[in-house]
Residue frames as a rotation matrix with the C-alpha (Angstrom) as fourth column:
MET 1
-0.420 0.218 -0.881 140.77
0.467 -0.780 -0.416 105.63
-0.778 -0.586 0.226 129.30
ASP 2
0.515 0.687 0.512 138.28
0.838 -0.279 -0.468 107.71
-0.178 0.671 -0.720 127.35
HIS 3
-0.454 -0.795 0.402 140.23
0.867 -0.498 -0.007 110.41
0.205 0.346 0.916 125.46
THR 4
0.189 0.574 0.797 137.53
0.241 -0.814 0.529 112.95
0.952 0.092 -0.292 126.34
PHE 5
0.961 0.120 -0.249 138.80
0.261 -0.097 0.960 112.68
0.091 -0.988 -0.124 129.92
VAL 6
-0.102 -0.987 -0.125 142.21
0.955 -0.133 0.267 114.09
-0.280 -0.092 0.956 128.98
THR 7
0.789 0.474 0.391 142.25
0.552 -0.826 -0.112 117.87
0.270 0.304 -0.914 129.14
THR 8
-0.329 -0.877 0.349 144.62
0.598 -0.480 -0.642 120.80
0.731 -0.003 0.682 129.27
SER 9
0.221 0.525 0.822 142.24
-0.405 -0.717 0.567 122.39
0.887 -0.458 0.054 131.78
THR 10
-0.805 -0.499 0.320 142.51
-0.461 0.188 -0.867 121.99
0.373 -0.846 -0.382 135.54
SER 11
-0.475 0.714 0.515 139.02
-0.364 0.373 -0.854 120.48
-0.801 -0.593 0.082 135.72
LEU 12
-0.935 0.322 0.151 136.47
0.298 0.475 0.828 118.54
0.195 0.819 -0.540 133.70
GLU 13
-0.649 0.744 0.158 133.12
-0.755 -0.656 -0.014 120.29
0.093 -0.128 0.987 133.31
GLY 14
0.334 0.897 -0.289 130.30
-0.756 0.438 0.486 118.19
0.563 0.056 0.825 134.75
TYR 15
0.466 -0.271 -0.842 132.67
0.408 0.911 -0.068 116.04
0.785 -0.312 0.535 136.83
LYS 16
0.766 -0.306 0.565 134.24
-0.629 -0.538 0.561 116.35
0.132 -0.785 -0.605 140.25
ILE 17
-0.088 -0.891 -0.445 137.71
-0.378 0.443 -0.813 115.18
0.922 0.097 -0.376 141.10
THR 18
0.887 0.449 0.109 137.49
-0.290 0.357 0.888 112.63
0.360 -0.819 0.447 143.91
LYS 19
0.691 -0.717 0.093 141.14
0.323 0.421 0.848 111.65
-0.647 -0.556 0.522 144.04
GLN 20
0.725 -0.591 -0.354 144.39
-0.674 -0.504 -0.540 113.13
0.141 0.630 -0.764 142.78
LEU 21
0.945 -0.300 0.128 146.94
0.271 0.941 0.202 110.41
-0.181 -0.156 0.971 142.00
GLY 22
0.229 -0.911 -0.342 149.92
0.075 -0.333 0.940 112.50
-0.970 -0.241 -0.008 140.93
LEU 23
0.042 -0.367 -0.929 152.04
-0.847 -0.507 0.162 113.15
-0.531 0.780 -0.332 137.87
VAL 24
0.480 0.015 0.877 151.86
0.372 0.902 -0.219 110.84
-0.795 0.431 0.427 134.86
ARG 25
0.152 -0.502 -0.851 154.13
-0.744 -0.625 0.236 111.02
-0.650 0.598 -0.469 131.85
GLY 26
0.731 -0.085 0.677 155.05
0.462 0.791 -0.400 109.39
-0.502 0.605 0.618 128.61
ILE 27
0.316 -0.721 -0.617 158.37
-0.583 -0.661 0.473 110.01
-0.749 0.210 -0.629 126.93
THR 28
0.743 -0.198 0.640 159.87
0.564 0.699 -0.440 109.04
-0.360 0.688 0.630 123.60
VAL 29
0.031 -0.786 -0.617 163.07
-0.323 -0.592 0.738 109.95
-0.946 0.177 -0.273 121.81
ARG 30
0.686 0.332 0.647 163.01
0.487 0.452 -0.748 110.02
-0.541 0.828 0.148 118.03
SER 31
-0.329 -0.695 -0.639 165.22
-0.292 -0.568 0.769 110.79
-0.898 0.440 -0.017 115.06
ARG 32
0.795 0.483 -0.366 164.69
-0.468 0.107 -0.877 110.75
-0.385 0.869 0.311 111.32
SER 33
0.497 -0.616 0.611 166.76
0.610 0.749 0.259 108.33
-0.617 0.243 0.748 109.26
ALA 34
-0.510 -0.771 -0.381 169.50
0.168 -0.523 0.835 109.65
-0.843 0.363 0.397 106.96
LEU 35
-0.759 0.289 0.584 167.24
0.633 0.117 0.765 109.04
0.153 0.950 -0.272 103.95
GLY 36
0.324 0.924 -0.203 164.39
0.945 -0.306 0.114 110.84
0.043 -0.229 -0.973 105.70
ASN 37
0.201 -0.340 -0.919 166.64
0.353 -0.850 0.392 113.81
-0.914 -0.403 -0.051 106.39
ILE 38
-0.857 -0.497 0.137 167.67
0.273 -0.212 0.938 113.91
-0.437 0.841 0.318 102.73
ALA 39
-0.368 0.812 0.452 164.02
0.841 0.083 0.534 113.82
0.396 0.577 -0.714 101.64
GLY 40
0.500 0.544 -0.674 163.14
0.806 -0.577 0.132 116.50
-0.318 -0.609 -0.726 104.21
GLY 41
-0.277 -0.702 -0.656 166.01
0.243 -0.712 0.659 118.66
-0.930 0.024 0.368 103.02
PHE 42
-0.877 0.016 0.481 164.82
0.481 -0.002 0.877 118.27
0.015 1.000 -0.006 99.45
GLN 43
0.123 0.991 0.048 161.26
0.958 -0.132 0.256 119.26
0.260 0.015 -0.965 100.47
SER 44
0.325 -0.010 -0.946 162.61
0.620 -0.753 0.221 122.34
-0.714 -0.658 -0.238 102.25
LEU 45
-0.767 -0.633 0.105 164.15
0.465 -0.436 0.771 123.59
-0.442 0.640 0.629 98.99
PHE 46
-0.598 0.623 0.504 160.63
0.498 -0.204 0.843 124.23
0.628 0.755 -0.189 97.69
GLY 47
-0.869 0.248 0.428 159.22
-0.463 -0.712 -0.528 125.66
0.173 -0.657 0.733 100.93
GLY 48
0.048 0.989 -0.140 155.81
-0.698 0.133 0.704 124.96
0.715 0.064 0.696 102.36
ARG 49
0.668 0.355 0.654 154.70
-0.729 0.487 0.481 122.04
-0.147 -0.798 0.584 104.52
LEU 50
-0.402 -0.855 -0.327 157.46
-0.837 0.488 -0.247 119.52
0.371 0.174 -0.912 105.25
SER 51
0.548 0.821 -0.162 155.34
-0.699 0.555 0.450 116.37
0.460 -0.133 0.878 105.42
ILE 52
0.127 -0.575 -0.808 158.28
0.221 0.811 -0.542 114.12
0.967 -0.109 0.230 106.36
TYR 53
-0.860 -0.504 0.077 158.93
0.070 -0.266 -0.961 116.13
0.505 -0.822 0.264 109.53
VAL 54
-0.228 0.868 0.441 155.23
-0.923 -0.337 0.187 116.65
0.311 -0.365 0.878 110.28
GLU 55
0.563 0.433 -0.704 154.79
-0.299 0.901 0.315 112.86
0.770 0.033 0.637 110.25
LEU 56
-0.330 -0.775 -0.539 157.82
0.395 0.406 -0.824 112.39
0.857 -0.485 0.172 112.53
CYS 57
-0.872 0.005 0.489 156.50
-0.376 -0.645 -0.665 114.95
0.312 -0.764 0.564 115.04
GLU 58
0.103 0.992 0.067 152.95
-0.904 0.065 0.423 113.58
0.415 -0.105 0.904 114.94
ASN 59
0.415 -0.001 -0.910 154.17
0.039 0.999 0.017 110.02
0.909 -0.042 0.415 115.53
ALA 60
-0.651 -0.724 -0.227 156.41
0.308 0.021 -0.951 111.11
0.693 -0.689 0.210 118.42
ARG 61
-0.665 0.472 0.579 153.58
-0.712 -0.635 -0.300 113.05
0.226 -0.612 0.758 120.11
GLU 62
0.382 0.864 -0.328 151.15
-0.718 0.501 0.483 110.16
0.582 0.051 0.812 119.67
GLU 63
0.087 -0.433 -0.897 153.62
0.307 0.869 -0.389 107.68
0.948 -0.241 0.208 121.15
ALA 64
-0.893 -0.430 0.134 154.31
0.042 -0.377 -0.925 109.91
0.448 -0.821 0.355 124.15
TYR 65
-0.322 0.874 0.363 150.56
-0.901 -0.401 0.166 110.46
0.290 -0.274 0.917 124.61
GLN 66
0.485 0.515 -0.707 149.80
-0.356 0.854 0.379 106.71
0.799 0.068 0.597 124.55
LEU 67
-0.333 -0.689 -0.643 152.60
0.448 0.485 -0.751 106.03
0.830 -0.538 0.147 127.06
MET 68
-0.862 0.096 0.497 151.14
-0.422 -0.679 -0.601 108.71
0.280 -0.728 0.626 129.35
LEU 69
0.158 0.987 -0.015 147.70
-0.875 0.147 0.461 107.05
0.457 -0.059 0.887 129.13
GLN 70
0.286 -0.134 -0.949 149.25
0.145 0.985 -0.095 103.68
0.947 -0.111 0.301 130.01
HIS 71
-0.782 -0.617 -0.088 150.98
0.226 -0.149 -0.963 105.24
0.581 -0.773 0.256 133.04
ALA 72
-0.564 0.651 0.509 147.65
-0.799 -0.586 -0.136 106.75
0.210 -0.483 0.850 134.17
ASN 73
0.406 0.733 -0.546 145.85
-0.559 0.672 0.487 103.41
0.723 0.108 0.682 133.78
VAL 74
-0.163 -0.568 -0.807 148.48
0.400 0.710 -0.580 101.66
0.902 -0.417 0.112 135.91
MET 75
-0.957 -0.224 0.183 147.90
-0.041 -0.522 -0.852 104.28
0.286 -0.823 0.490 138.62
GLY 76
-0.531 0.823 -0.201 144.13
0.820 0.438 -0.369 103.69
-0.216 -0.361 -0.907 138.53
ALA 77
-0.683 0.250 -0.687 143.16
-0.176 -0.968 -0.177 107.05
-0.709 0.000 0.705 136.99
ASN 78
-0.014 0.687 0.726 140.14
0.868 0.368 -0.332 107.56
-0.496 0.626 -0.602 134.78
ALA 79
0.912 0.248 0.326 141.14
0.382 -0.801 -0.461 111.10
0.147 0.546 -0.825 133.73
ILE 80
-0.224 -0.959 -0.173 144.16
0.964 -0.244 0.106 113.34
-0.144 -0.143 0.979 133.21
ILE 81
0.884 0.461 -0.079 143.98
0.453 -0.886 -0.097 117.07
-0.114 0.050 -0.992 133.83
ASN 82
0.688 -0.596 -0.414 146.45
-0.434 -0.795 0.423 119.86
-0.582 -0.111 -0.806 133.04
MET 83
0.521 -0.461 0.718 147.95
0.641 0.767 0.028 117.78
-0.564 0.446 0.695 130.20
ARG 84
0.627 -0.426 -0.653 150.92
-0.572 -0.820 -0.014 119.28
-0.529 0.382 -0.758 128.34
TYR 85
0.814 -0.522 0.256 153.56
0.567 0.619 -0.543 118.41
0.125 0.587 0.800 125.75
ASP 86
0.608 -0.729 -0.315 157.22
-0.485 -0.655 0.579 119.36
-0.628 -0.199 -0.752 125.89
ALA 87
0.883 -0.395 0.252 159.99
0.457 0.609 -0.648 118.70
0.103 0.688 0.719 123.39
ASN 88
0.591 -0.783 -0.192 163.74
-0.505 -0.545 0.669 119.13
-0.629 -0.299 -0.718 123.64
GLU 89
0.712 -0.476 -0.516 166.58
-0.378 0.359 -0.853 118.41
0.591 0.803 0.076 121.31
VAL 90
0.906 -0.412 0.102 168.82
0.156 0.546 0.823 115.82
-0.394 -0.730 0.559 123.02
MET 91
-0.318 -0.939 -0.133 171.47
0.179 -0.198 0.964 116.22
-0.931 0.282 0.231 120.35
GLN 92
-0.455 0.164 -0.876 171.37
-0.764 -0.577 0.289 117.39
-0.458 0.800 0.387 116.74
GLY 93
-0.477 0.362 -0.801 168.66
-0.665 0.447 0.598 115.46
0.574 0.818 0.028 114.94
ILE 94
-0.540 0.299 -0.787 167.43
0.539 0.841 -0.050 113.62
0.647 -0.451 -0.615 118.05
THR 95
-0.496 0.483 0.722 164.40
-0.568 -0.809 0.151 114.97
0.657 -0.336 0.675 119.87
GLU 96
-0.898 0.291 -0.331 162.73
0.441 0.584 -0.681 114.00
-0.005 -0.758 -0.653 123.12
VAL 97
-0.392 0.847 0.357 158.94
-0.376 -0.502 0.779 114.41
0.839 0.171 0.516 123.32
LEU 98
-0.956 0.087 -0.279 157.24
0.291 0.371 -0.882 114.34
0.027 -0.925 -0.380 126.70
ALA 99
-0.124 0.961 0.248 153.49
-0.134 -0.264 0.955 114.19
0.983 0.085 0.162 127.38
TYR 100
-0.827 -0.201 -0.525 152.55
0.465 0.282 -0.839 114.82
0.317 -0.938 -0.140 131.00
GLY 101
-0.132 0.815 0.564 149.67
-0.366 -0.569 0.736 115.72
0.921 -0.109 0.374 133.25
THR 102
-0.710 0.004 0.705 147.99
-0.700 0.105 -0.706 115.02
-0.077 -0.994 -0.072 136.57
ALA 103
-0.664 0.460 -0.589 146.25
0.134 0.849 0.511 111.66
0.736 0.260 -0.625 136.96
VAL 104
-0.713 0.513 0.478 142.91
-0.689 -0.382 -0.617 111.90
-0.134 -0.769 0.625 138.75
VAL 105
-0.751 0.660 0.021 139.77
0.659 0.749 0.071 109.94
0.032 0.067 -0.997 139.47
VAL 106
-0.850 0.526 -0.019 136.58
-0.527 -0.850 0.028 111.76
-0.001 0.033 0.999 138.51
GLU 107
-0.633 0.763 0.133 132.89
0.736 0.646 -0.202 111.04
-0.240 -0.030 -0.970 138.86
PRO 108
-0.234 0.609 0.758 129.83
0.571 -0.545 0.614 112.88
0.787 0.577 -0.220 137.56
ALA 109
-0.958 -0.154 0.244 129.06
-0.060 -0.720 -0.692 116.00
0.282 -0.677 0.680 139.59
């Protein structure tokens, strides 16, 4: 699926939705290793950007996003509208990241 056909909007400009296929999602659960937490804690002593945790969050979002795209492809979609991310702490240090949206088929208007 072309990533330009994934949007947080409810429509794609220049395209019409010909079929709505339903909800698609991708979910991952991640934690940082003990060594990663130590390094992150050390970084936090100096303030500023915590690159160890930024990388963890970016990787989790990307994995959830790719899983959502795979789900949409299986359903026969060529676009996803109203795409969102959600994250919840499952337990201390373990976070769930969810990417979800509505799978649709679009064609040029």
